[in-house]
N, C-alpha and C positions, 0 to 999 in steps of 0.2 A: 885825546880828549873829546867827550861827546859835545855836541853844540848846546844840549840842553842845561849841561853841568856849566859851561862856559858862559852862559845865560844867565845862570843863577849868580856865578861870581860877579860877574859886571854889575847885574843889578844891585847886589849886596851892595859893591863898591860904590856905586852911585847914590845909593841910599844913605850908606854910612856918611858921605861927603855933603850931599844937599838934601837929605831926606825926601826924595821923591823916587820913584820906581821907573824903569826904563819905558818910555812910550813907542806905541805901535811902529812908527817909522824907525826908530832905533833898534828896535829888535828885528826888524827886516834888515838893516845894515848889518848887524852883528850875523846873522843868518847866510846872508849873502857873503860876507866878508869870510865865513866860515869855509866855505865852498870856492873860494877864489871867482865868484861872481863879480862881474862890472856892475857898474851902477845900472846901464842901459838893462843888464838881464835882471837884476834886483826890480825894477821898475815893470818889466813883463809879467814878473810874478805876484805882483803887489798891487795894492791899490794907490800907490803912489809913483808921481812923473818922475823923470828921469834928474830932471831939474832941482826938483825939492829936496831929492835924496841927497844929490851931489853938491848942490851949491848954497843948501840951505841946512838942512839937518846933519849932514856928514860931517864939515867942518866944525860945527859946535860940537858935536858927540865927541868928536876925537880930541878936542879941546878940554872939554869937560872930564875925559877920562884919564888925559894926561896928568890934570890938575889932581884928580883923585889917588892915582898912583905915583904922583911926583916924580914921572919919568915920562919921556917922549913915547905916545901911542898913537900909532897910525894902522891905515888898512894893511900896510904891508908886514906889520910886525907884531899883529894881535895875536896871534896863536904864539910865537915865540914868548911874548910878555906872559902870557896866561900859564904857560909850560912851567915858568920860575915859580909862578905862585900858587899852583897847585896844592903843593905840599902844606904851605900856609892855610890855604882854605880849608882842608880837611883837619889840619890840626885845630883850627878855631871853630870848625861844626862840632868835633868832639868835646871840645872844651865848652861849648854852650850849652851842653847838657846830655848825658848817657840816659836819661830818660825820656829823650825824644822818640817817639816811635818811628820807624822805618817808612818810608814813604811808600804808602798802599796805593796800589793800581786802582784809582777811582772808577776806571772805566769797566772794573768787575761789578761794580754797585749799580752802572747805569744800564738800562734796558738794551738790547739792539734795536737799531732803526732803521728803517729803509734809508736808502740813501737821499740826500737833498736834492730836489729838483728846483734849482734857481735858488732864490731866497739871497743872494748875493748883497742886494740892497739891506735888508733886515740884520744881515749878519755884519754887515760893515757899520751899521748904527750900533747895534749891540757893543761891538767891539769898540767903537767910540766911546760909549758910557761907561765902559770898563776900565779903558786906558788913557785915552787922551783927556776926557773930562770925567775924572773916575766918579762914580754912582755908588753909593753904598748898598741900596737896594733895586733889584731890576726884576718888574715883573712881565713875564709873558704870557698872555691869555688868548684864547681862540677856541672854537670846537674841537670835537675829538677828531682826531686823524688829520688835523691840518698841519702838523709838523711840530707841535711847541717843544715835544720832547727831544725831538732830532735835531732842532734849532739849538738848544740848549745844550747839547752833547756836542755838536759841531763848533759852538761858541767856547765851551771849554777847552777842548783839544786845540782851539786857535790860539787861546789867550794864556794856556796852563804855565808858558815860560815866564810870563810876567807874574805868577804868584808862588808863593814858597810851598804851599799846601791847595788841594783840589779835594774837596770833599763831596761826594754824591750821597745825597739821601732819599728815599722814595717815601711818600706819605700814602701810598696806595692802601695801606691796611689801617690808616686813621691812627698813628700812635699819638699818646699824649704828649704833652709838650717835655716834661722831664724825660721820657725816653728817648724822644728826638736830639734834646741836648747832649745827653750822654753819649748817643751814636756820634755826635758831631764831634765832642769834647774829646773823645777817645782816638780820635785820628788824628788829632794835633797835638804838638808837644806840649808838656807839662808846664805850667806858669805859677809864680807865686802870687797868691791873692789872699787879702786878708778875708773874704768873703766865702762861704761853704755853697752858697746856692749854685746850681748849674748854669742858670743864664749870667752871672757875675763871672764864673768861670770863663764860659763861652767867649764874652765880651773881652776879657783881659788877653785870651788868645788871639782874638782878632786885632787888638790892639799891637800886640806883641810882634805878630807874624802877619805877613801878607796872605791872607786865605781867601779863596773862593768855594763857597759853599753854595749846592744847589739843592733845592727842595722843590723834588718832582711830584706832582699831583696834590696841589694844595685844597684842590675842591673837596679832597675826602673829609678835611676837618670842617667844613661849612654844611650849614644846615639846608637840605632838601625842603620844598613845599615853603619856604620864605623867599621874599624879595633877595635878589642876588647879592652875595658878600657876607651875609650873618653866620656867624659862628653857630657849632654845634653845642650843646651844652656839655659843658665839662674840657673845651677847649678854647674858652676867651682867652686863656694866658697867652695864646700865641699872640695876640696883639701885642701884649708888652713886648716880647721879642722883637716881633716886626718893627715895633716903635724904636727900640734902643737900636737896632742896627740901621734904622734911619736917619736917628738925631744923634747918637752917641759919636764921638770921636774914635774912629780906629782905621786901619789900614787896610781893611777887607772888605769883600762885597760878596752880597746875599743873591742870588738868582732863584726866582719861583716861576713856576710853571702851573697853570690852573685853567679852568673852565670860567671860571669868575673872580675876579680881586676882591679879597676881603675889603669891606668899607673902611675897616681902619687903617689900611694902606692907602686907599683913596683919598681920605683925609688928608694925607701928606702930599696930596698931588703938587701943590705949589713949593715944595721943598726941593732943592736943587739935586738933593740926594736921593732922590726916588724918581726913577724911571720905569715908563709903563709902555709896554709894545703890544698893540691888539693886533694877533696875526689873521689876515684874511686870506683869501685864495691866492692862486697862483696867477700873476699877469698872462695875458694872451700867449705871448711867447715862450714863455717856461712850460705852461699846460700844453703847448702844440709839440715842444720836444719831448714832453710824458708821453701824449699819445703815438709819435712817431717810435719811441723805443718800445711800445706796446704792439707795435705793427699794424694798426688798425688802417682802412680803406677808406674812401670815399671822403677825402679830406675837405672838399668844400662844405659837408655837414660839419666838420669839427668845431668851427667858431659859436655855432648854435649847442652843441654838447657840452663847450666849455662853459657857456652862459648858463645853460640850465643847472649845472653844478658849482658854479661861481669859481671856478679853477680851484676847487677843494680836490688837493692831490690824493687822499685816500679815496675818495669818492670817485674819482677820475680812473684811477686803478683798478677798483672793484667794477665799475661799470665797463671797463675796457677788457676786463676777462669774461663779463657776461658776454659782451659784444662777439668777441672772439668764438665764445662756445656755441652760442644760439644763433650769431647773426654771420658766422664766418667773417667776423670781421668788419662787416659792412655797417657804419654808424646811421646811413639814411634809412636801413631797414630797421635799425633799432628804434630810431626817434618817430618813426611813423607807428609805432604801435601805442606810443603815448605815456607808456608807464615808465616814468624817469628812476623809480626806487627800486635798489635791491634788498635781498635780505640783510646784506651785511651794511648799508648805510641807514635802514629801518633800525637796526641794532643801536648803531652810532646815535642816531638821534633821538631814541627812544630814552636812553639814559638820561641826554639833556631835557627832554620833555618831561620826566618823571620828578625833575628838580623843580619844575615851575609851580607858581601859587595858582588857584581857580583862576584869580581875575587874568593872568598871564595866558593861561590856556584861553581862555575867553577871548582875549584879544587875538590870539593866533587863530583861532576859529575863524571870527569875524573878518580878519583882513585876508585869510585864504579863500573865504567864498567871496570877495568883494571883487568886482570887476574892474576896478580903478584903484590906485592909492587913495587912502583916507587920511584926512587931518582930523586932528585933536576933536574939534568940534564936530566932524563927522561921526567919530568914535562915540565921543559923551551923547549923541543923539542915538545911536544904535544899542549902546549898552549903557542906559541912564540911570541903572540900581548898581553897578559893580564899583562904587567908591571911587578912589584915585587913581584913575588911568594914568596920569602923570608919571606918578611912581612906578608903575607897571611898565610903562613903555620905556622907561630909564633902566631898569631891571632889563628888560629884554634885550636892550641895547647892551648892556654890560654881559650879557649871555652871546653878543653876537648873532642874535636869531632876526633881527629887525633890521631894515634897510631904510633910510631916510632920503627924501628928496626934496629940494626946494623950489617952489613955485610962487613967484611974485612974493617972495619974503616970509612965506607959511609952508610949515614943513609937514610934508606928506608922508605915510608910513606905508610900507608894504613889504613882502618878505621875498626871499630868494626862492627861485623855481623850485628848487630840490627840498627847500623848508616848507613851501607852501604845497607840494604833494604830501609829504609827510602828514601836515595836520588835516588835509582833506581824508587821507587815508584812514588816520586816527579816528574822525568825526564820523566816517563811514562805518569802520567797526562798530562803534558805540551804537547807531542807529540799526544795525542789522539784528536778527532774531536773536542771537548769542554774544552779548558784548562780551569783550576781554576783561573789563575792568568795572567796578562798579564806581559810578561819578554822582556826586551831590548835585540835587537839584538846581539848576542855574539861575533860575527865576526866584524872586524876591517880591513878586507883587502881591497884593493882599487878594486872599482867595474867598470869594463869597460861598457861603454855605447853603445851597437849594434844597428848601424841605419838598421831597419828592415822594410818593407812594406807589405802592407795586399791585396793580390790578389786572396786567395783562402778562401774556406769556412771551416777554421778548427775548432778545440774546442775552443770555446769563453770563455777565463778566467775571462774575465769581468762579467760574468753571474755565474760564480763559487762565484764570490764575493757576489752576491745578492742570493745564495745559490741554483742557478739553475745548477746542474751538471749531466753530463752523468752516467747511471748506470753503466758502466763498469769502470768507476773511483772510485774508493772505498776509503774510510776512512783508516788510518794505524792501526786500531784496530786488524785486520787481521794477520799484521805484526808482533803486538806486543804481539798477543794470543800465541804464540809459546814459550812456557815458556824455553825449551831447549835452542833456541838462544836468548833469552831475552838479555842477557848481549852484546854479539857482537852487536846484532840488535840497542840496544842504545847508543853503542859506535860509530857507523856509524852516526846514527842521531841525536847525541847530539848537533851538530851546526843548527839544524833546527829548534829550539825553538824560537817561537814568537806567542804571544797572539792575535795579529791583523791578523796571516797569514792564509791561506787556505791550505790544503797540501791533496793530493790525489793520489794513486798509482793504475797502471794498471798492470795486470799480461799479459804476454807476452810470447808465446812459439816460439822460432827459429826454431826448428825442430821438425816435427811432428815423426821423428823416433828415436831420443835423449831425453828421459823421464826427463833428467837431465838439457834440455837445457831452461826451463822455466825461466825467469827473471821478477823483477818487475821494472816498470819505476815509479819513485817517481818524483813528481812535488810539489812545494811549491810556493805560490804566496804572496808577501807582497805589499800591498799599500804604494805608497810614494808619497811626495808633486808633485804638477804639473802634475796630471793625467798621473803617472808614476807608473810601478809595478816592482818590484825587484824579481827575479826568482832563485830560486836554484833547481838542477836536480841530481837525485841519480841514481843508477841502482843497485838493490839488487838482491841477490839468490832469486828465485821464488819458489823455490820446498823444499823439505826436505834437502837439501843440504846446509852446512852454507858457501861456496865458490862459485865465480862465475867463469865461465871456463875460462880459460887463453886465452889470446889474443882475448877477446872481445872489440870491438870499440864503445863508446858512442859518436855522433857528435851533435854539433849544426849547424844549416844549416839557411842561408838566404832564401828569397823567390825564388831565381833561382836554390836553390841546392845545392849553394857553401858552404864549409866547414868553419866557422867562428872558432870554438874551437873543440878540440879533445882530449879524453882521452882515456886510453887502459888498461885493467886489466892486472896483473901478475899474476903468480903463487902464490896461497893462499889467492889472496885479497878477503875480503868479502864484498866489495863496489868499486864503482868508484864514481867520482862525478866532473860535469863539474866547472869551476870557475864560480862565482854568475854572472849574468849580468840583465840589466835593459832596459826597452823598455817604449814607450809611449801607450796611448790608441790608438787602432787602428793599429798598427804596428803587424806584423806577424812572426814567424819563425818555424821551423823545427826540431824535433829531430829524428836522426836515429841511430839503433843498428845494428851491423854488426858482424856476426859470421861466418868467414870462407865465403862459397857462400850464406848465408843465410843473409836477411837484411829486417828490420821492420822499416816504418817511420812513425811518428806521426805529426801531422802542428797545429799549435795554432796560434789564434789572441788574442792580448792583449785587 
């Protein structure tokens, strides 16, 4: 007789006698007894100690089974007793209903996964939730590639003997609830129920039989572009299913994997029947084992590599392959080139990033460009017009994109290095000549309308929109190519993102005697309705220095040379920026830069 059949017979006998299923240590005792293992040998292959199995669980279990079958059952005669009962068990199974479907191999529905690296602690916790203190709903949440599906599959393999039926169902194609319920119900035995609804039928099946249901990829039914956990239109009825599985009385368990946990489930977080595991990266020991298996060199650099990717297993595997291919396995050589992103990792993170709201994106860009972790007060001062930052921070945490540090009872927020690298790369792409996507104007300041007239023959901004640009007005690529100053530069340019805009800069030298007096005048134009254009103007350091000279003035002039707006640099300013302004087609204006006795002017026509 197969041990799985034996476990099913014993589990049914125990349930019939005291209405509970076998616990995890009892399952270990049956498995060990079946192969004639000693308690010492059982302890070596299980999370339980020899004393616990032999002196605590074992005696109670044999006594319980003896009472259930009304005969003496012990470690020596278990197989003999079961052989006599096999025919009875088969008859009982047939009598229970010929309409019950055959046990389908649920592993055919589950995707193939990379072998788990580590995760013993998480697996033990999940098994405990399903067996020792049975939970009705368990959510496994984490970034793509962190191992959610692999962990769920390993969990199902480890505990399937504790369940009569295991059903794996992928939500990758976002099936509506009715379809999902039909799939689940079809793989479970028929039950008699007065209700015709699919939900009532599945709940009845979960009451009558002990079933493990796994829903993989729940994020597919959640709405991108909203804060984490909100359902897509037409999928709100999943909330009722999750709620019923959480609060209704039944013998089964639902396990979900997801990038973000539905808010309807999080509202059940105080209910003992709901458990929630946020899956983070591997600890250093397990990550080190992974890198060892990949055959990398320069072990002294491994802790830094693991830190850069926060132990993310798939990210480490992908970067290890790149290091082998391009750096002959030398981790130090890879880290020296400062680019921690790989194409595969960018693809993983872009899927998460595309789900964010605009305010979440702004927070990520701001944190990525910060030189130190920022508190909520810091963020509110940097993003004063962005609405409820607290909700957005909570949403980013729910997506595993945010790290929190406590300093003197104040929470400070920062990003994992590889998330920061992705945000910086994405922001840089938006600021280059050919942005990858259109982004709405992030500023919500009141824009002054300045009345200007055109009498000069200045730079034609309307020709910029047609692609006819003077050679001395260059794309921002040169400014963004300076990796040493990239973070301060991005910090200053982060508000100038718009896929429909044209951005150009011109390098100007205010003094031939002072090599540090070179500056970069940056002009961004964005078309608006009614033949209008919105203008943003910045002044950046133009040489190798990171700061503007103090007391440098940037002025907006009308056609007569009168100053309409003016900003002035202070000590250690890395840029200055005029308030945004707009004008109509044909109107003109001037820009003037003044440092001491030196003055440079540029004129423009819209």
